[in-house]
ROSE-4610 file (N, C-alpha, C; in Angstrom, 1 decimal, always signed):
// ROSE-4610
residu = [M/M/M/H/H/H/F/F/F/S/S/S/P/P/P/H/H/H/F/F/F/V/V/V/C/C/C/S/S/S/D/D/D/V/V/V/V/V/V/Y/Y/Y/S/S/S/T/T/T/P/P/P/M/M/M/S/S/S/P/P/P/F/F/F/S/S/S/H/H/H/R/R/R/Y/Y/Y/Q/Q/Q/T/T/T/Y/Y/Y/C/C/C/Q/Q/Q/E/E/E/E/E/E/V/V/V/K/K/K/A/A/A/D/D/D/V/V/V/K/K/K/P/P/P/S/S/S/V/V/V/S/S/S/F/F/F/Y/Y/Y/I/I/I/H/H/H/C/C/C/E/E/E/N/N/N/A/A/A/R/R/R/Q/Q/Q/E/E/E/H/H/H/Y/Y/Y/P/P/P/R/R/R/Y/Y/Y/V/V/V/V/V/V/N/N/N/Y/Y/Y/R/R/R/R/R/R/K/K/K/F/F/F/C/C/C/E/E/E/R/R/R/S/S/S/T/T/T/K/K/K/L/L/L/K/K/K/R/R/R/Q/Q/Q/A/A/A/V/V/V/E/E/E/E/E/E/R/R/R/R/R/R/Q/Q/Q/L/L/L/F/F/F/L/L/L/N/N/N/D/D/D/R/R/R/V/V/V/E/E/E/C/C/C/L/L/L/K/K/K/Q/Q/Q/Q/Q/Q/G/G/G/D/D/D/R/R/R/V/V/V/R/R/R/Q/Q/Q/V/V/V/V/V/V/A/A/A/D/D/D/Y/Y/Y/H/H/H/A/A/A/K/K/K/H/H/H/M/M/M/E/E/E/N/N/N/W/W/W/L/L/L/K/K/K/T/T/T/R/R/R/E/E/E/H/H/H/L/L/L/A/A/A/S/S/S/D/D/D/M/M/M/E/E/E/E/E/E/H/H/H/R/R/R/Q/Q/Q/R/R/R/R/R/R/E/E/E/R/R/R/H/H/H/L/L/L/I/I/I/E/E/E/R/R/R/L/L/L/E/E/E/T/T/T/L/L/L/R/R/R/R/R/R/H/H/H/N/N/N/E/E/E/Q/Q/Q/V/V/V/K/K/K/S/S/S/R/R/R/C/C/C/E/E/E/L/L/L/L/L/L/R/R/R/Y/Y/Y/G/G/G/N/N/N/Y/Y/Y/L/L/L/R/R/R/R/R/R/I/I/I/A/A/A/R/R/R/Q/Q/Q/H/H/H/E/E/E/V/V/V/R/R/R/R/R/R/K/K/K/R/R/R/R/R/R/S/S/S/I/I/I/F/F/F]
num = [1/1/1/2/2/2/3/3/3/4/4/4/5/5/5/6/6/6/7/7/7/8/8/8/9/9/9/10/10/10/11/11/11/12/12/12/13/13/13/14/14/14/15/15/15/16/16/16/17/17/17/18/18/18/19/19/19/20/20/20/21/21/21/22/22/22/23/23/23/24/24/24/25/25/25/26/26/26/27/27/27/28/28/28/29/29/29/30/30/30/31/31/31/32/32/32/33/33/33/34/34/34/35/35/35/36/36/36/37/37/37/38/38/38/39/39/39/40/40/40/41/41/41/42/42/42/43/43/43/44/44/44/45/45/45/46/46/46/47/47/47/48/48/48/49/49/49/50/50/50/51/51/51/52/52/52/53/53/53/54/54/54/55/55/55/56/56/56/57/57/57/58/58/58/59/59/59/60/60/60/61/61/61/62/62/62/63/63/63/64/64/64/65/65/65/66/66/66/67/67/67/68/68/68/69/69/69/70/70/70/71/71/71/72/72/72/73/73/73/74/74/74/75/75/75/76/76/76/77/77/77/78/78/78/79/79/79/80/80/80/81/81/81/82/82/82/83/83/83/84/84/84/85/85/85/86/86/86/87/87/87/88/88/88/89/89/89/90/90/90/91/91/91/92/92/92/93/93/93/94/94/94/95/95/95/96/96/96/97/97/97/98/98/98/99/99/99/100/100/100/101/101/101/102/102/102/103/103/103/104/104/104/105/105/105/106/106/106/107/107/107/108/108/108/109/109/109/110/110/110/111/111/111/112/112/112/113/113/113/114/114/114/115/115/115/116/116/116/117/117/117/118/118/118/119/119/119/120/120/120/121/121/121/122/122/122/123/123/123/124/124/124/125/125/125/126/126/126/127/127/127/128/128/128/129/129/129/130/130/130/131/131/131/132/132/132/133/133/133/134/134/134/135/135/135/136/136/136/137/137/137/138/138/138/139/139/139/140/140/140/141/141/141/142/142/142/143/143/143/144/144/144/145/145/145/146/146/146/147/147/147/148/148/148/149/149/149/150/150/150/151/151/151/152/152/152/153/153/153/154/154/154/155/155/155/156/156/156/157/157/157/158/158/158/159/159/159/160/160/160/161/161/161/162/162/162/163/163/163/164/164/164/165/165/165/166/166/166/167/167/167/168/168/168/169/169/169/170/170/170/171/171/171/172/172/172/173/173/173/174/174/174/175/175/175/176/176/176/177/177/177/178/178/178/179/179/179/180/180/180/181/181/181]
x = [+0.8/+0.0/+0.9/+0.5/+1.3/+0.6/+1.4/+0.8/+1.2/+0.3/+0.6/+1.6/+2.2/+3.2/+2.5/+3.2/+2.7/+2.7/+1.6/+1.5/+1.5/+2.4/+2.5/+2.0/+1.1/+0.5/+0.4/+1.2/+1.2/+1.1/+2.1/+2.2/+1.2/+0.5/-0.4/+0.0/+0.0/+0.5/-0.7/-0.9/-2.0/-1.4/-1.9/-1.5/-2.7/-2.7/-3.8/-3.3/-4.0/-3.6/-4.1/-3.3/-3.8/-4.0/-5.2/-5.5/-7.0/-7.4/-8.8/-9.7/-9.1/-9.9/-9.8/-9.8/-9.5/-10.7/-11.8/-13.0/-12.7/-11.8/-11.6/-10.7/-10.0/-9.1/-9.6/-9.1/-9.5/-8.3/-8.4/-7.3/-7.4/-6.3/-6.3/-5.4/-5.9/-5.1/-4.7/-3.4/-3.0/-1.7/-1.6/-0.4/+0.8/+1.9/+3.1/+3.5/+3.9/+4.3/+5.9/+6.4/+7.8/+8.7/+8.1/+8.9/+9.0/+10.2/+10.6/+10.2/+9.6/+9.1/+9.9/+10.3/+11.0/+10.0/+10.4/+9.4/+8.7/+9.2/+8.5/+7.5/+7.3/+6.5/+5.2/+4.1/+2.7/+2.2/+1.1/+0.5/-0.7/-0.8/-1.8/-2.7/-4.0/-4.9/-5.8/-6.0/-6.9/-8.2/-9.3/-10.6/-11.0/-10.5/-10.9/-9.8/-9.5/-8.4/-8.8/-7.8/-8.0/-8.1/-9.2/-9.3/-9.3/-8.3/-8.2/-9.2/-9.6/-10.4/-11.9/-12.4/-13.8/-14.1/-15.2/-15.6/-16.4/-16.6/-17.3/-18.8/-19.4/-20.8/-21.8/-21.6/-22.6/-22.4/-21.2/-21.1/-21.6/-21.3/-21.8/-23.3/-23.9/-25.3/-26.1/-25.5/-26.3/-26.8/-28.1/-28.7/-29.6/-29.5/-30.4/-31.8/-32.7/-34.1/-34.7/-35.3/-35.9/-37.4/-38.0/-39.4/-39.9/-41.1/-41.7/-41.7/-41.9/-41.9/-40.5/-39.4/-38.1/-37.7/-38.0/-37.6/-38.4/-39.7/-40.5/-39.9/-39.5/-38.9/-37.5/-36.8/-35.5/-35.7/-36.7/-37.0/-37.5/-38.3/-38.8/-37.6/-36.6/-35.4/-34.6/-34.5/-33.7/-34.4/-35.8/-36.5/-36.4/-36.4/-36.3/-34.9/-33.8/-32.5/-32.4/-33.0/-33.0/-33.7/-34.8/-35.5/-34.7/-34.1/-33.2/-32.1/-31.5/-30.4/-30.9/-32.0/-32.6/-33.0/-33.6/-33.9/-32.7/-31.6/-30.4/-29.8/-29.9/-29.3/-30.2/-31.5/-32.3/-32.1/-31.9/-31.6/-30.3/-29.3/-28.0/-28.1/-28.8/-29.0/-29.8/-30.7/-31.5/-30.5/-29.7/-28.7/-27.8/-27.3/-26.4/-27.1/-28.4/-29.2/-29.4/-29.7/-29.9/-28.6/-27.5/-26.2/-25.9/-26.2/-26.0/-27.0/-28.2/-29.2/-28.7/-28.2/-27.7/-26.5/-25.6/-24.4/-24.8/-25.7/-26.2/-26.9/-27.8/-28.5/-27.5/-26.5/-25.5/-24.7/-24.4/-23.7/-24.6/-25.8/-26.7/-27.0/-27.1/-27.3/-26.1/-24.9/-23.6/-23.5/-23.8/-23.7/-24.7/-26.0/-27.0/-26.6/-26.0/-25.6/-24.5/-23.5/-22.5/-23.1/-24.0/-24.6/-25.4/-26.2/-26.9/-25.9/-24.8/-23.9/-23.3/-22.9/-22.4/-23.4/-24.6/-25.7/-25.8/-25.9/-26.0/-24.8/-23.6/-22.4/-22.5/-22.9/-22.9/-24.0/-25.1/-26.2/-25.7/-25.1/-24.6/-23.5/-22.6/-21.5/-22.1/-23.1/-23.7/-24.5/-25.1/-25.8/-24.7/-23.6/-22.6/-22.0/-21.8/-21.4/-22.4/-23.7/-24.7/-24.7/-24.6/-24.6/-23.4/-22.2/-21.0/-21.1/-21.7/-21.9/-22.9/-24.0/-24.9/-24.3/-23.5/-22.7/-21.8/-21.1/-20.1/-20.9/-22.0/-22.8/-23.4/-23.8/-24.4/-23.3/-22.1/-20.9/-20.6/-20.6/-20.2/-21.2/-22.5/-23.6/-23.4/-23.1/-22.9/-21.7/-20.6/-19.4/-19.8/-20.6/-21.0/-21.9/-22.8/-23.7/-22.9/-21.9/-21.1/-20.3/-19.8/-19.0/-20.0/-21.2/-22.1/-22.5/-22.6/-22.9/-21.7/-20.5/-19.3/-19.3/-19.6/-19.6/-20.6/-21.8/-22.9/-22.4/-21.8/-21.4/-20.3/-19.4/-18.3/-18.9/-19.9/-20.5/-21.2/-21.9/-22.6/-21.6/-20.4/-19.4/-18.8/-18.6/-18.1/-19.1/-20.4/-21.4/-21.5/-21.4/-21.5/-20.2/-19.0/-17.8/-17.9/-18.5/-18.6/-19.6/-20.7/-21.7/-21.0/-20.2/-19.5/-18.6/-17.9/-16.9/-17.7/-18.8/-19.5/-20.1/-20.5/-21.0/-19.8/-18.7/-17.5/-17.1/-17.2/-16.8/-17.8/-19.1/-20.1/-19.9/-19.6/-19.3/-18.1/-17.1/-15.9/-16.2/-17.0/-17.4/-18.2/-19.1/-19.9/-19.0/-18.1/-17.2/-16.4/-15.9/-15.1/-15.9/-17.1/-18.0/-18.2/-18.3/-18.5/-17.2/-16.2/-14.9/-14.7/-15.0/-14.8/-13.4/-12.5/-11.2/-10.6]
y = [-1.2/+0.0/+1.2/+2.2/+3.4/+4.5/+5.4/+6.5/+7.8/+8.7/+10.0/+10.7/+11.7/+12.4/+13.0/+13.2/+13.8/+15.3/+15.8/+17.3/+17.7/+18.6/+19.1/+20.5/+20.7/+22.0/+22.4/+23.3/+23.8/+22.7/+21.9/+20.8/+19.7/+19.6/+18.5/+17.8/+16.5/+15.8/+15.0/+15.1/+14.4/+13.4/+12.2/+11.2/+10.6/+10.3/+9.7/+8.5/+7.3/+6.2/+6.3/+5.7/+5.7/+4.2/+3.7/+2.4/+2.3/+1.2/+1.1/+0.9/+0.6/+0.3/+1.5/+2.7/+3.8/+4.1/+3.5/+3.7/+3.0/+2.0/+1.2/+2.0/+3.0/+3.7/+5.1/+5.6/+6.9/+7.7/+8.9/+9.8/+10.4/+10.4/+10.8/+12.0/+13.0/+14.2/+14.1/+14.1/+14.0/+14.9/+15.4/+16.2/+15.2/+15.7/+14.9/+14.6/+13.4/+13.0/+13.1/+13.7/+14.0/+12.8/+11.8/+10.7/+9.7/+9.2/+8.0/+8.2/+9.2/+9.3/+10.4/+10.1/+11.2/+12.2/+13.4/+14.5/+14.4/+13.6/+13.5/+12.3/+11.6/+10.4/+10.7/+10.3/+10.5/+9.2/+9.2/+8.0/+7.7/+6.4/+6.0/+5.0/+5.3/+4.6/+3.8/+2.5/+1.6/+1.7/+1.9/+1.8/+0.4/-0.4/-1.8/-2.5/-3.7/-4.4/-4.6/-4.4/-4.5/-5.9/-6.3/-7.6/-7.5/-8.0/-7.8/-8.7/-9.8/-10.7/-10.4/-9.5/-9.3/-7.8/-7.6/-6.2/-5.7/-4.5/-4.0/-4.5/-4.5/-5.0/-4.2/-2.9/-2.2/-2.4/-2.9/-3.2/-4.6/-5.5/-6.9/-7.0/-6.3/-6.5/-5.7/-4.8/-4.0/-4.9/-5.0/-5.7/-4.7/-4.8/-3.9/-4.4/-3.5/-3.8/-3.6/-4.6/-4.5/-4.4/-3.4/-3.3/-3.5/-3.8/-4.1/-2.9/-1.8/-0.6/-0.3/-0.4/-0.1/-1.2/-2.4/-3.5/-3.3/-2.8/-2.6/-1.4/-0.4/+0.8/+0.4/-0.4/-0.9/-1.7/-2.6/-3.5/-2.6/-1.6/-0.7/+0.0/+0.5/+1.2/+0.2/-1.0/-2.0/-2.3/-2.4/-2.6/-1.5/-0.2/+1.0/+1.0/+0.7/+0.6/-0.4/-1.6/-2.7/-2.2/-1.6/-1.1/+0.0/+0.9/+1.9/+1.2/+0.2/-0.5/-1.2/-1.9/-2.6/-1.6/-0.5/+0.5/+1.1/+1.4/+1.8/+0.8/-0.5/-1.6/-1.7/-1.6/-1.7/-0.5/+0.7/+1.9/+1.7/+1.2/+1.0/+0.0/-1.1/-2.1/-1.6/-0.7/-0.1/+0.8/+1.6/+2.4/+1.6/+0.5/-0.4/-1.0/-1.4/-2.0/-1.0/+0.3/+1.4/+1.6/+1.6/+1.7/+0.6/-0.6/-1.8/-1.7/-1.3/-1.2/-0.1/+1.0/+2.1/+1.6/+0.9/+0.4/-0.6/-1.5/-2.5/-1.8/-0.8/+0.0/+0.7/+1.3/+2.0/+1.0/-0.1/-1.1/-1.6/-1.9/-2.4/-1.3/+0.0/+1.1/+1.2/+1.1/+1.2/+0.0/-1.2/-2.4/-2.3/-1.9/-1.8/-0.7/+0.4/+1.4/+0.9/+0.2/-0.4/-1.5/-2.3/-3.3/-2.6/-1.5/-0.8/-0.2/+0.4/+0.9/-0.1/-1.3/-2.4/-2.9/-3.0/-3.5/-2.5/-1.2/-0.2/-0.2/-0.4/-0.4/-1.6/-2.8/-4.0/-3.8/-3.3/-3.1/-2.2/-1.0/-0.1/-0.8/-1.5/-2.2/-3.2/-4.0/-5.0/-4.3/-3.1/-2.4/-1.9/-1.4/-0.9/-2.1/-3.2/-4.4/-4.9/-4.9/-5.2/-4.3/-3.0/-2.0/-2.2/-2.4/-2.7/-3.9/-4.9/-6.2/-6.0/-5.3/-5.0/-4.2/-3.1/-2.4/-3.3/-4.1/-5.0/-5.9/-6.5/-7.4/-6.6/-5.4/-4.6/-4.3/-4.0/-3.7/-5.0/-6.1/-7.4/-7.7/-7.6/-7.8/-6.9/-5.7/-4.7/-5.2/-5.6/-6.0/-7.3/-8.2/-9.4/-9.1/-8.2/-7.8/-7.2/-6.3/-5.7/-6.9/-7.8/-8.9/-9.7/-10.0/-10.7/-10.0/-8.7/-8.0/-8.1/-7.9/-8.1/-9.5/-10.5/-11.9/-12.0/-11.4/-11.5/-10.8/-9.6/-8.8/-9.6/-10.2/-11.0/-12.2/-12.8/-14.0/-13.6/-12.5/-12.0/-11.7/-11.1/-10.9/-12.2/-13.2/-14.4/-15.1/-15.1/-15.7/-15.0/-13.6/-12.9/-13.2/-13.3/-13.7/-15.0/-16.0/-17.4/-17.4/-16.6/-16.5/-15.9/-14.9/-14.3/-15.3/-16.0/-17.0/-18.1/-18.6/-19.6/-19.1/-17.9/-17.3/-17.2/-16.8/-16.6/-18.0/-19.0/-20.4/-20.8/-20.6/-21.0/-20.2/-19.0/-18.2/-18.7/-19.1/-19.7/-21.0/-21.8/-23.1/-22.9/-22.0/-21.7/-21.1/-20.3/-19.8/-20.9/-21.8/-22.8/-23.7/-23.9/-24.7/-24.0/-22.7/-22.0/-21.8/-21.9/-21.7/-20.3/-19.5/-18.1/-17.8/-17.6/-17.3/-18.5]
z = [+0.0/+0.0/+0.0/-0.8/-0.9/-0.3/+0.3/+1.0/+0.2/+0.3/-0.3/+0.6/+0.1/+0.9/+2.2/+3.2/+4.4/+4.3/+4.9/+4.9/+6.3/+6.6/+8.0/+8.0/+8.9/+9.0/+10.5/+10.9/+12.3/+13.3/+13.4/+14.4/+14.2/+13.0/+12.7/+11.4/+11.4/+10.2/+9.7/+8.3/+7.6/+6.7/+6.7/+5.7/+5.1/+3.8/+3.1/+2.3/+2.5/+1.7/+0.2/-0.7/-2.1/-2.5/-2.3/-2.6/-3.0/-3.7/-4.0/-2.8/-1.6/-0.4/+0.5/+0.1/+0.9/+1.9/+1.7/+2.6/+3.9/+3.9/+5.1/+6.1/+5.5/+6.3/+6.6/+7.6/+8.0/+8.1/+7.5/+7.6/+9.0/+9.6/+11.0/+11.2/+11.8/+12.1/+13.6/+13.8/+15.2/+15.3/+16.5/+16.7/+16.8/+16.4/+16.5/+17.9/+18.1/+19.4/+19.4/+20.4/+20.5/+20.9/+21.6/+22.1/+21.1/+20.9/+20.1/+18.6/+18.2/+16.8/+16.1/+15.0/+14.2/+13.8/+13.6/+13.3/+12.0/+11.0/+9.7/+9.7/+10.7/+10.7/+11.4/+10.7/+11.4/+11.7/+12.5/+12.9/+11.9/+11.6/+10.7/+11.4/+11.5/+12.4/+11.5/+11.7/+11.0/+11.6/+10.8/+11.4/+11.4/+10.5/+10.4/+9.6/+9.9/+9.2/+7.7/+6.9/+5.5/+5.0/+4.3/+3.8/+2.3/+1.6/+0.2/-0.6/+0.0/-0.8/-0.8/+0.1/+0.2/-0.1/-0.7/-0.9/+0.3/+0.5/+1.6/+1.6/+2.7/+2.8/+2.0/+1.9/+1.2/-0.3/-0.8/-2.2/-2.4/-1.5/-1.7/-1.6/-0.7/-0.4/-1.4/-2.2/-3.1/-4.2/-4.4/-5.5/-6.2/-7.5/-8.3/-8.2/-8.0/-7.9/-9.2/-9.8/-11.1/-10.9/-11.6/-11.6/-13.0/-13.1/-14.4/-15.3/-14.8/-15.6/-16.2/-15.4/-15.9/-16.9/-16.7/-17.6/-18.9/-18.8/-20.0/-20.8/-20.1/-20.8/-21.4/-20.7/-21.3/-22.5/-22.4/-23.6/-24.8/-24.5/-25.5/-26.2/-25.3/-25.8/-26.7/-26.2/-27.0/-28.3/-28.3/-29.5/-30.5/-29.9/-30.8/-31.4/-30.6/-31.1/-32.2/-32.0/-33.0/-34.2/-34.1/-35.3/-36.0/-35.3/-35.9/-36.7/-36.0/-36.7/-37.9/-37.8/-39.0/-40.1/-39.7/-40.7/-41.4/-40.6/-41.2/-42.1/-41.7/-42.5/-43.8/-43.7/-44.9/-45.8/-45.2/-46.0/-46.7/-46.0/-46.6/-47.8/-47.5/-48.6/-49.8/-49.5/-50.6/-51.4/-50.7/-51.5/-52.3/-51.7/-52.4/-53.6/-53.4/-54.5/-55.6/-55.2/-56.2/-57.0/-56.3/-57.0/-57.9/-57.5/-58.4/-59.6/-59.3/-60.5/-61.4/-60.9/-61.7/-62.6/-61.9/-62.6/-63.7/-63.4/-64.4/-65.5/-65.2/-66.2/-67.1/-66.5/-67.3/-68.2/-67.6/-68.4/-69.6/-69.3/-70.4/-71.4/-71.0/-71.9/-72.8/-72.2/-73.0/-73.9/-73.4/-74.2/-75.3/-75.0/-76.1/-77.1/-76.6/-77.6/-78.5/-77.9/-78.7/-79.7/-79.2/-80.1/-81.2/-80.9/-82.0/-83.0/-82.5/-83.4/-84.3/-83.7/-84.4/-85.5/-85.0/-86.0/-87.1/-86.8/-87.8/-88.8/-88.2/-89.0/-89.9/-89.4/-90.2/-91.3/-90.9/-92.0/-93.1/-92.7/-93.7/-94.5/-93.9/-94.6/-95.6/-95.1/-96.0/-97.2/-96.9/-98.0/-99.0/-98.5/-99.4/-100.2/-99.6/-100.3/-101.3/-101.0/-101.9/-103.1/-102.8/-103.9/-104.8/-104.2/-105.0/-105.8/-105.2/-106.0/-107.1/-106.9/-108.0/-109.1/-108.7/-109.7/-110.5/-109.8/-110.5/-111.4/-110.9/-111.8/-113.0/-112.8/-113.9/-114.9/-114.4/-115.3/-116.1/-115.4/-116.0/-117.1/-116.7/-117.7/-119.0/-118.7/-119.8/-120.7/-120.1/-120.9/-121.6/-121.0/-121.7/-122.8/-122.6/-123.7/-124.9/-124.6/-125.7/-126.4/-125.5/-126.1/-127.0/-126.5/-127.3/-128.6/-128.5/-129.8/-130.7/-130.2/-131.0/-131.7/-130.8/-131.4/-132.5/-132.2/-133.2/-134.5/-134.4/-135.6/-136.3/-135.6/-136.2/-136.9/-136.2/-136.8/-138.1/-138.0/-139.2/-140.3/-140.0/-141.0/-141.5/-140.6/-141.1/-142.0/-141.6/-142.5/-143.9/-143.7/-145.0/-145.8/-145.1/-145.9/-146.5/-145.7/-146.2/-147.4/-147.2/-148.3/-149.6/-149.4/-150.5/-151.2/-150.4/-150.9/-151.6/-151.1/-151.7/-153.1/-153.1/-154.3/-155.3/-154.8/-155.7/-156.2/-155.4/-155.9/-156.9/-156.6/-157.6/-158.9/-158.8/-160.0/-160.7/-160.0/-160.6/-161.3/-160.6/-161.2/-162.5/-162.5/-163.7/-164.8/-164.5/-165.5/-166.1/-165.3/-165.8/-166.8/-166.5/-167.3/-168.6/-168.6/-169.8/-170.6/-169.9/-170.4/-170.9/-170.2/-170.6/-170.0/-170.2/-169.8/-169.3]
């Protein structure tokens, strides 16, 4: 046990113990005794022997008295706190759900926008390809038509040339028969 420093005040010495059981001790004010005692020492008087293992009677005997009203109020307070906690939790979950829905909606909107752009690009690309193919086929048909006309004109020329040769041969054969030259 530790004691606080002694205070000397006009022939009176005070000492106070510093322990958790200070209620068992009494601070005693006494004049200094001159016989066999050094002048800086004071007397410390015990009111009761210190028992470290037991608490004082007024601490041990104290029992909280529960009444129905106080327990009911406490239960109501607990229920209100629980409801506040649950409401806060529900609100937090709602906010998280709203954030998740917003993120999902943004993702789907972006994905849909990209998909629509891709679809539009593919449709325009296919349309351009179809138009190029049609132009190419039209040009090809035009060249084939010109070629066919050229073949027909050459065929006509060849027939006409063959016709002229046949006539010339027949004329030659007739002349030989008549023996003119």
